C-alpha positions in Angstrom: 50.3 22.0 -63.3 48.6 22.5 -59.5 49.4 19.9 -56.9 46.5 20.7 -55.2 43.6 23.3 -55.4 41.4 24.3 -52.6 38.4 26.8 -52.9 41.2 29.7 -52.2 44.3 28.5 -52.6 46.4 26.9 -55.0 49.7 24.7 -54.5 52.1 24.1 -57.9 55.3 23.6 -58.3 57.4 26.7 -58.9 59.0 27.6 -62.8 60.7 30.0 -64.3 58.5 32.6 -64.1 58.5 32.7 -60.6 62.5 33.7 -60.0 61.8 37.3 -60.0 58.9 36.8 -56.7 61.4 34.8 -54.9 64.1 36.8 -55.4 62.1 39.6 -54.2 61.4 37.2 -51.2 64.5 36.2 -50.1 66.0 39.6 -50.5 63.7 41.1 -48.1 65.2 41.7 -44.7 61.8 41.4 -43.0 60.8 37.9 -44.6 64.7 36.7 -44.1 64.8 37.2 -40.7 65.0 34.5 -39.0 67.5 33.3 -42.0 71.5 34.0 -41.0 71.0 36.9 -43.4 69.1 37.9 -47.0 70.7 36.9 -50.2 72.1 38.4 -52.9 70.3 38.2 -56.5 73.3 35.5 -57.3 72.8 33.7 -54.2 68.9 33.9 -55.3 69.4 32.6 -58.6 71.4 29.5 -56.9 69.0 28.8 -54.8 66.4 29.0 -57.1 68.2 26.8 -59.3 68.3 24.3 -57.4 65.1 24.2 -56.2 64.1 23.6 -59.7 66.4 21.0 -59.9 65.0 19.0 -56.9 61.6 18.6 -59.0 63.7 16.1 -61.4 64.5 13.9 -58.5 60.3 13.9 -57.2 60.8 16.0 -53.9 60.8 19.8 -53.5 59.2 22.6 -52.3 55.8 24.2 -53.7 54.3 27.6 -54.2 50.9 28.4 -52.5 49.3 31.2 -54.0 45.7 32.8 -53.2 43.6 32.3 -55.8 42.3 35.5 -57.5 38.6 36.6 -56.2 36.0 36.0 -58.8 
């Protein structure tokens, strides 16, 4: 379910299917350079589970995706 969409991007809540991508990003040193350190797989899982749980309280962060070119 999209939160909003434009011609080029879509914003939506994360889903369980997004975890592999989330884990890849949070374990990447370059992506995490302004954080204390990259996350381990277990830390990424804990963080992601908390992210999903926040949606139950009607708040959280959202995933932004470029739409595929047609």
